[in-house]
N, C-alpha and C positions, 0 to 999 in steps of 0.2 A: 504494500500500500504506500509506503514511504517513497519508493522509487517511482511509482505511478504518479503520485502527487507532485513530486519534483518535475517529472516530465510535463505534467499539465501546466505547472508554473512557467517552465521554460518556453513551451509552445505558445502560451498566452502572452508572455512578456516580450519575447524576441522581436516581433514586428514593431514594437514600440521603442525598445532601446537600441535595436539594430546591431546587437553584438551577442555573442554566445555567453551564457552564464555557465560558470563552472559548477560541478556537482556540489561543492562545498560552499557555494555562495548563498544558499537558501537553507533554512532549518524548517522542518515540518513538525508542527505540534498537533497531533491528532486528538480529537474528542470521539473516542470509539462509541460511546453510548449515543452521541448525537449524530454520528455519521458525517461529521464535518472535520475540517482541518484548517489550521492557520499556517501560512507560509511566511516566515520572517526573513527579510533580506539581511544578510550579514556583511554586505559590502554596498557601496554607493553605485547606483546606476541612474541614468536619466529618468526622471519621474518616480524613481523608487529608491529613496535614500536608505542608508543603513538604519535598520530598526523598523522600517515600514513593513506593511504586511498585505498579503492578498489572501482572501478566504476562499475555501472551496468545499466540496462535498465528495463523499465516496460511498460506494455500496459494494457488497460482495454478492456474487451469484455463483453457486457451486465453487469451482476452483478459479473463478475470474474475479477481478477487481476493476471497478470503473471509477475514475476520478474526473471531476469537472470543476472548472472555474469560469465564471461569467463576469466580465468587466465592461463597464461603459466606457466610451471613448470621449 
């Protein structure tokens, strides 16, 4: 779930910052009971300063995990 959540963050943020985020640039804080997660930026990027966060959701189905982030522009 952590890997999938980080991939969701990267794919959502990349078109905005126009650079690749490193795997260690974002920390994922899951809320398993709520099916949500908070992704905290550990470095500064355009529009996403260190300490800022993007929220998402996740769900498990059999052996699959689905993560999603929706951001307004």
